[in-house]
C-alpha positions in Angstrom: 103.8 107.3 89.1 104.1 110.1 91.6 101.8 112.3 89.6 99.2 109.4 89.4 99.5 108.9 93.1 99.0 112.6 93.9 96.1 112.8 91.5 94.4 109.8 93.2 95.0 111.4 96.6 93.5 114.7 95.4 90.5 113.0 93.9 89.7 110.9 97.1 90.3 113.9 99.4 88.0 116.1 97.4 85.3 113.4 97.3 85.5 113.4 101.1 85.0 117.2 101.1 81.9 116.7 98.9 80.6 113.9 101.1 81.0 115.9 104.3 79.3 119.0 102.8 76.5 116.8 101.4 76.0 115.2 104.8 74.7 118.5 106.2 71.5 118.2 104.2 68.4 117.8 106.3 66.0 116.0 104.0 62.3 116.1 105.0 62.0 112.6 103.5 64.5 109.8 102.7 63.0 108.8 99.4 61.4 111.2 96.9 62.3 109.7 93.5 61.2 106.1 93.1 64.1 103.5 93.0 66.7 106.0 94.2 67.5 104.9 97.7 70.3 107.4 98.3 70.5 110.8 99.9 68.9 114.0 98.5 72.2 115.1 97.0 72.2 112.2 94.6 68.5 112.4 94.1 68.8 116.0 93.0 70.9 114.8 90.1 67.9 113.0 88.8 65.1 115.5 89.3 62.7 115.8 86.4 60.3 118.6 87.5 59.9 121.4 90.0 57.6 119.4 92.4 60.4 117.0 93.3 62.8 119.8 94.5 60.7 120.8 97.6 60.0 117.2 98.3 63.7 116.6 98.5 65.0 119.8 100.1 61.9 121.4 101.8 60.0 124.5 100.9 61.9 127.6 99.9 61.5 130.6 102.3 61.6 128.3 105.4 63.9 125.9 107.1 65.3 123.5 106.3 64.5 124.4 102.7 66.7 127.5 102.5 69.7 125.8 104.3 69.4 122.8 102.1 69.4 124.9 98.9 72.5 126.8 100.1 74.3 123.5 100.8 73.3 122.2 97.4 74.6 125.3 95.7 77.9 124.9 97.6 77.9 121.2 96.5 77.7 122.1 92.8 80.6 124.6 93.1 82.7 122.0 94.9 81.8 119.6 92.1 83.2 122.0 89.5 86.6 121.3 91.0 86.0 117.5 91.5 85.1 116.9 87.9 88.5 117.8 86.4 90.2 115.7 89.1 88.4 112.4 88.3 88.5 113.2 84.6 92.3 113.7 84.7 92.7 110.5 86.8 90.9 108.3 84.3 92.1 110.1 81.2 95.8 110.3 82.1 96.5 107.6 84.8 94.3 104.8 83.6 94.1 105.8 79.9 97.9 106.5 79.8 98.6 103.0 81.2 96.4 101.5 78.5 97.9 103.6 75.7 101.5 102.7 76.4 101.0 99.1 75.4 99.7 99.7 71.9 97.4 97.4 70.0 94.3 96.5 72.0 95.4 98.6 74.9 95.6 101.7 72.6 92.0 101.1 71.4 90.8 100.7 75.0 92.6 103.9 76.0 90.8 105.8 73.2 87.3 104.5 74.2 88.0 105.1 77.9 89.0 108.7 77.2 85.9 109.2 75.1 83.4 107.9 77.7 85.0 109.7 80.7 85.0 112.9 78.7 81.3 112.5 78.0 80.7 111.8 81.7 82.6 114.9 82.7 80.7 117.2 80.2 77.4 115.7 81.4 78.4 116.3 85.0 79.0 120.0 84.4 75.7 120.3 82.6 74.0 118.5 85.5 75.5 121.0 88.0 74.2 123.9 86.0 70.8 122.3 85.7 70.7 121.8 89.5 71.7 125.4 90.2 68.7 126.4 88.0 66.4 124.0 89.7 67.3 125.4 93.1 65.7 128.8 92.1 62.3 128.9 93.7 60.8 130.6 90.7 62.4 128.3 88.1 59.9 126.4 85.9 62.0 126.0 82.7 62.3 123.0 80.4 65.8 122.0 81.5 66.1 119.7 84.5 69.1 117.6 85.9 67.7 114.2 85.0 69.0 113.7 81.4 72.5 115.0 82.4 72.6 113.0 85.6 71.5 109.8 83.9 74.2 110.3 81.1 76.9 111.1 83.7 76.3 108.0 85.8 75.9 105.7 82.7 79.2 106.9 81.1 81.0 107.1 84.4 80.3 103.4 85.2 81.2 102.5 81.6 84.6 104.1 82.3 84.9 102.0 85.5 84.2 99.0 83.4 86.9 99.8 80.9 89.3 100.4 83.8 88.4 97.0 85.2 89.8 95.4 82.0 93.2 97.0 82.6 93.4 95.6 86.1 92.0 92.2 85.3 94.5 91.8 82.4 97.4 93.5 84.2 100.1 94.1 82.9 99.1 92.8 79.4 97.0 95.8 78.5 99.0 98.3 80.6 100.8 98.8 83.8 101.9 101.4 86.3 105.6 102.0 87.3 104.9 100.8 90.9 108.2 99.0 91.4 106.5 95.6 91.3 103.9 93.9 89.0 101.3 93.7 91.8 99.2 91.2 89.8 97.2 90.0 92.8 96.3 93.6 93.9 95.4 94.4 90.3 93.0 91.5 90.1 91.2 92.6 93.3 90.9 96.2 92.0 89.7 94.8 88.7 87.0 92.6 90.3 85.8 95.5 92.5 85.7 97.9 89.5 83.9 95.3 87.4 81.3 94.7 90.1 80.9 98.5 90.5 80.5 99.0 86.8 77.9 96.2 86.3 75.9 97.3 89.4 76.2 101.0 88.4 75.0 100.5 84.9 72.0 98.4 86.0 71.4 100.9 88.8 71.5 103.8 86.4 68.9 102.1 84.2 66.8 101.3 87.3 65.8 105.0 87.5 63.8 104.6 84.3 62.9 100.9 84.7 61.0 99.6 87.7 63.7 97.4 89.2 65.8 97.4 92.4 68.3 100.2 92.5 72.0 99.0 92.6 73.6 102.4 92.7 74.5 102.3 96.4 76.2 98.9 95.9 78.1 100.1 92.9 79.4 103.2 94.7 80.6 101.1 97.7 82.4 98.7 95.4 84.1 101.5 93.5 85.1 103.2 96.8 86.7 100.1 98.1 88.5 99.6 94.8 89.8 103.2 94.9 91.1 102.7 98.4 92.9 99.5 97.5 94.4 101.2 94.4 95.5 104.1 96.7 97.4 101.6 99.0 99.0 100.0 95.9 100.2 103.3 94.6 101.4 104.3 98.0 103.4 101.1 98.3 105.0 101.8 95.0 106.2 105.3 96.0 
């Protein structure tokens, strides 16, 4: 339990570092890519061509374009550390709780571990593609969009699998928190389920002309994580 708690604390802490670094971006426009009503950091993950980069960050060789590119480079290097943190949390903390029950829980653990691993690999590829896209002279065939799309889709699928654990807690798995905490688990499950459904729809909204739900999904997931952190902390 202590390892799960420390892993959750590390993941949330590093996500705050990422958010603070990303907040330094000075975007020339709030919306560049249709249906992505989020900051330029998220929008960079779904860039499809070279013309979208200066629209998001500004022209290279002048401000704020150069500063924004430097911040985005730092963001990718920070993400290299964040990826194994969230992968380990879902793979070991959530997947481990599933796996210990056997039966249906064992199968859910297997699929959860597969989808979060796909999300993590796609995330690394996305970071590399963004670093390439930040080069002013880059005009190659590889852009962040397919990797960013895959990452978000499989990440929110992982959140959906995790919601099953909490909504059926402790039937499909439990944490050694010192108490069953069924009511807390249900709230975490509902938040994760809402995040998953909104996130999956929001991810597809980048290719289909419909309202983007990614901001809502991220907010629900964040509240769920904070509630889970309080539950883990209480169990220490």
